[in-house]
N, C-alpha and C positions, 0 to 999 in steps of 0.2 A: 888546748885552747880552741874554741870554736869561733868561726868567722861567719858573718852574714852580710848580704848586700840587699839594699832596698832599691827597687826598680819601678819606674812608672809603667802603668798598663792602661790600655784603653780597649773597649769592646765596641765594634763598629758593625752596623748592618749594611753590608755592601750589596750593590745592585738593587738598591731600594731607595725611594725618596721618603719612606716612612719607617719609624721604629716598629720592630716586630716583623718586618718584611725582609726579603732578600736572604742573604747568607751571612750569619754572624761570624766575625773573626776577631781574635785578640791580637793586639800589637804591643810588643814589649820593646822598650829602648834599652840598649846595652852600651855602657861607656867603655872606651879604651880598646878592649879586645874581646873576642868571643869567650863566653863561659864554656866549659866542657860540653860536648854534645849530649852527654847523658843528663846534664843539668837542664839543658834546653828541652830535651825530650820529656823530662819529669815535669817541667812547667807546662808543656803542652798537654800532657796527660792530665794534670791537675785542672787545667782550664776546661778540658773535655769538649772543645769545639772542633769542628771539622778541620780548622787550621789555626795555628798561632804563628804570627809573623814576628820575627826578631829583626830589628834594624839597629845599625850603628850610625846615628845621624851626625857624628862628629867627623865623618869622612865623606868624600865625594869622588866618584859616584857612590851612593849610599849602599853599603853592604846590606843584603837582605836574604834571610833564610826562612823556610816554612816547615812546620812540623804538624802532622796530624797527631791524635792521641797515641798512635802506635809507631810512627816512623817519620823521618825527614823525607820530603818530596822535592823533586827537581824543579817544579813549576807550579804556581798557584795563582789564579786570577783574582778571586774575590779578596784574598788576604793582601794582595798587592794594591788593590783599590783602597783597602782599609789603611795600609801603610802610608800611601800618598796622602790620604785625608788627614792623617796625624801630622805628617811633615808640613802640609799646607795650612790646615785650620788650627792646629794646636801649637806646634813648634814655630810656625811662622817662617819657615826656611824656604818657602817657594811662593811666588806671586801667581795670581790668576793670569793665564795666558802663557805661562812658562812650561817647559818640559823638564821633568825630573828623571834622572838616570839612576837605575838600581843595578848594582853588581851582584849577580846571582849565579847559581849552578848552571843556569841555562844561558849564560852570557849577559850582556847588557840588555836591560829592558827599559822601555821608555813610557812615561805616562804624561799626557798632555792635560794640564789643568784648565778647565773651562769654567764659565760663570756658575753653572749649576750641576756639573758632573765632571767625570774624569774619563779619559780615553786611554786604554791600554794598547800598546803596540807590541804584539807578541809574535813569535815565529809560527807560521802555519804548520799544521800536521796533516799528512796525507793518509788516506785509507788504502789498505791493500787486502788481498784475499786472505782468508784464514783457513787453517787446517783443522780447527776445532769443529766437530760435527754439529750441525744445526740442532739436532735432537737434544744434545747435551745442554745447550743454552735454553732451548724451549722448556725442558724440565726444570732448570734452575729458575727461570723467570715465570713459569706457569702461563706462558703466552705463546701464540703462534707468531713466527717470525717470517717475514717476506724475504729479507736479504740479510746477510751477515758479513761483516768485514772486521778488520782490526786496525788500530792506530796507536802507536806508542805502547802504552801499558793498559789499553782498554779495548774491549769489543765495541763495535757499532752495529746495533741490531735495528733494522728498519721494520716497523710494524705498519698495520693497515691504515690507521687514522689516529686523530687526536684522542678519541674515546678509548682506543686500545692502549695508548700510553697512560692515560689516567687510571686505567683499571689494573695495570701490572702490579702483582703482589708477589715479589720474589721469595724463594726459599733462601734465606741469607747464608745458611750453612753450605748449601749447594753452590751459591755464587762464590763463596770464599774458597771453594775447592777447585774452581776453574783455573786454567793455565795462566790467564792474565788476571790481575787483581781488580780490574774495574769493568763495568758494563754500562754502556750508553744505550738507551732505547730512544728512538726518534721517529717522527712522522711529519708529514706536512700539517700545517696548522689551520684551524678554522678561521681565526681572525689575525693570524700573523703568518710569516713565511714557513716557519717550522717550530716544532715543540720537541722537548726532550725530558728525560730524567736520567739520573746517574747514581749507580750503586757501587760501593767499594768497601764492603765489610772487611776484606782482607787488610785494608789500610786503617781499620778502626773507624770507618765512616759508612754506616749501613746505607743511608741515602743522603747525598749532599744536596742542600737546598738549591744553590745556584752555582754552577761550575764554570769558571772562566776557561780552564784548560780544555774542557770538553768542546767548548765553542771554537777553540783553535783547530779542531777537527771538523766540527759540524758546519762552520761557516764556509770553508772551501768546498765541502761535500755538497751542501745544498746550493751554493752559488753556481757550481757547474751544472747541477740538475735543473735549476730554475733560470739559468742564463742571466743572473743578476750579480752585481758587485756590492750592493747594499741590501741587508736583510734585517727583518725584525724577528726576534726569537723570544720564546717564552719557555722557562723551565718549570715543569708542572709538579713541583714538590708541594708539600702542605703550606709552605711559606710563599712560594712562587717568586719569580723574578723576571724582569724584562731586560733584554740585552739587545742593543743595536750593534750589528756586526757589519764590517766592511772589509773587502779584500783588496790588497794592493801588492801585486807580485807574490812574493813568498812570505808576506806579513799579513796578520789579522789585526784589525782594530776593533776593540770591544768597549762600548760606552756604558757607563752606569753611574748612578748617584750613590752617596753614602750618608748614613745618619748615625750619629754617636748615641750609644746607649749607656755606656759606663766609663768612668775614669777613676783611677785610684793608684794603689801601689801594692807590690808584692815583696815579701822578704824571704830570701832563699839562702841556704847554706853555701858557702864557698870555702876553698882552702887557701892558705897563704900563697900557694904557687899560682893561683889565678891572677894575682897582682892587679886587682881592681880596687878602686876606692870603695869604702864601706857605705857610702851613700851616693846618690846620683843627683847632681845639682845642675843638670843640663848644661855641660860645659861646651856650648856651641860657639865656635869662633869663626866659622867660614861665613862668607857673605850670602845674603839671600839670593836665591836663584831668580 
């Protein structure tokens, strides 16, 4: 006998005030307990967006996980914005002015709900020297690099100017073969404090449109260089995105708006061992935040 479960899904353009801008993420609500990891991964692969966020809104702090089409990741900014937009605007579980807590693989994450946007409170990531030869990255990116560092799971390559960032055309196969799975290219901006792009084909994301986790590195990096604690950033993908960044001790605050593009439902196979209801009727019992 086969079993299926129907789950609600939303697609949200994060770090954008308009549809078709920023970075699209899917958000799927899961009742009771997590589906198996391979099922969550299959859903993310089927969605084929840079990230799919899974939330369990019947618990608090709200459990949250993120998957690219290829793997689960420990931290994601734009899909967290999308998740809190669902919690706030669709499910009605959080009021404007409140702070929502998410329980994640990176610990508790906090999102402040403002009138017209959301503020992520994430851990800062530091840059360190890298042992990877500059020439290897220059060949992969097809660009001249002024400075090179690494941070967490990605390289940070400083190029000459904003025009150089816009013109980068990586060899994605070569980027996939690098020791770290992601590459940030960054420079000072013409009309903002700094600009960037992010490539992660090894994670199933050739170029990510707007990347919150990269700004957990870039915000403290440029704050130290520019002597500022509040910065305006622009990610120069084809969709582009604006991010307001601020630094407070070992935390980074990233502000962005969200626009809903799609809402619907998905039906996926489960086994009796998953012990989930066969439909999802939003069984939320906790009080509004």
